[in-house]
C-alpha positions in Angstrom: -182.9 76.2 -122.9 -180.3 78.4 -124.7 -181.6 80.0 -127.9 -179.5 79.8 -131.0 -178.1 82.8 -132.8 -180.7 82.2 -135.6 -183.5 82.1 -133.1 -182.5 85.4 -131.7 -182.1 87.0 -135.2 -185.5 85.7 -136.0 -187.0 87.3 -132.9 -185.3 90.6 -133.6 -186.5 90.7 -137.3 -190.0 89.8 -136.1 -190.0 92.5 -133.5 -188.8 95.1 -136.0 -191.6 94.5 -138.5 -193.1 97.5 -136.7 -190.5 100.3 -136.2 -189.0 99.5 -132.7 -186.7 101.3 -130.4 -183.7 99.4 -128.9 -185.6 99.3 -125.6 -188.5 97.6 -127.1 -186.3 95.1 -128.9 -184.4 94.3 -125.7 -187.6 93.6 -123.8 -189.4 91.7 -126.6 -186.3 89.4 -127.3 -185.4 89.2 -123.6 -181.8 90.2 -123.9 -179.8 93.0 -122.3 -178.6 96.1 -124.0 -175.0 95.0 -124.1 -175.9 91.6 -125.7 -178.3 93.0 -128.4 -175.7 95.4 -129.9 -173.7 92.8 -132.0 -177.0 91.3 -133.3 -178.3 94.8 -134.4 -174.9 95.6 -136.0 -175.0 92.4 -138.0 -178.5 92.9 -139.1 -177.8 96.5 -140.2 -174.6 95.4 -142.1 -176.5 92.7 -143.9 -179.3 95.2 -144.8 -181.9 93.1 -142.9 -182.9 96.0 -140.7 -182.7 99.8 -141.3 -182.2 102.6 -138.8 -184.3 105.7 -138.9 -185.0 108.8 -136.8 -182.7 110.4 -134.4 -184.3 110.7 -131.0 -185.4 108.0 -130.4 -183.7 105.9 -133.1 -185.9 103.1 -134.5 -185.2 99.9 -136.3 -187.3 98.5 -139.0 -187.1 95.2 -140.9 -186.3 95.7 -144.6 -187.9 93.8 -147.5 -184.7 91.6 -147.6 -185.1 91.1 -143.9 -188.7 90.0 -144.3 -187.6 87.4 -146.8 -184.9 86.1 -144.5 -187.5 86.0 -141.7 -189.8 83.8 -143.7 -186.9 81.4 -144.4 -186.0 81.4 -140.7 -189.6 80.6 -139.8 -189.7 77.8 -142.3 -186.5 76.2 -140.9 -188.0 76.5 -137.4 -191.0 74.5 -138.5 -188.9 71.9 -140.2 -186.8 71.4 -137.1 -189.9 71.3 -134.9 -191.1 68.4 -137.1 -188.0 66.5 -136.3 -188.8 66.3 -132.6 
């Protein structure tokens, strides 16, 4: 089953609660490096994750990102109740 964009964003935000490298995110979310880049860029621009470090670069969910994550989880539960 194909995952929605929101499901992928939720998975990335969840993974980045603990500071995570791009490699860890790719493996946790089960995407490839090419596919993950637009998602990371969108999350950074929206201030939902922040970038830190230089080698390796790590990604971390911001307080705003944690709030969005809670909303995405609530929506997922509501949708699950419909089935």
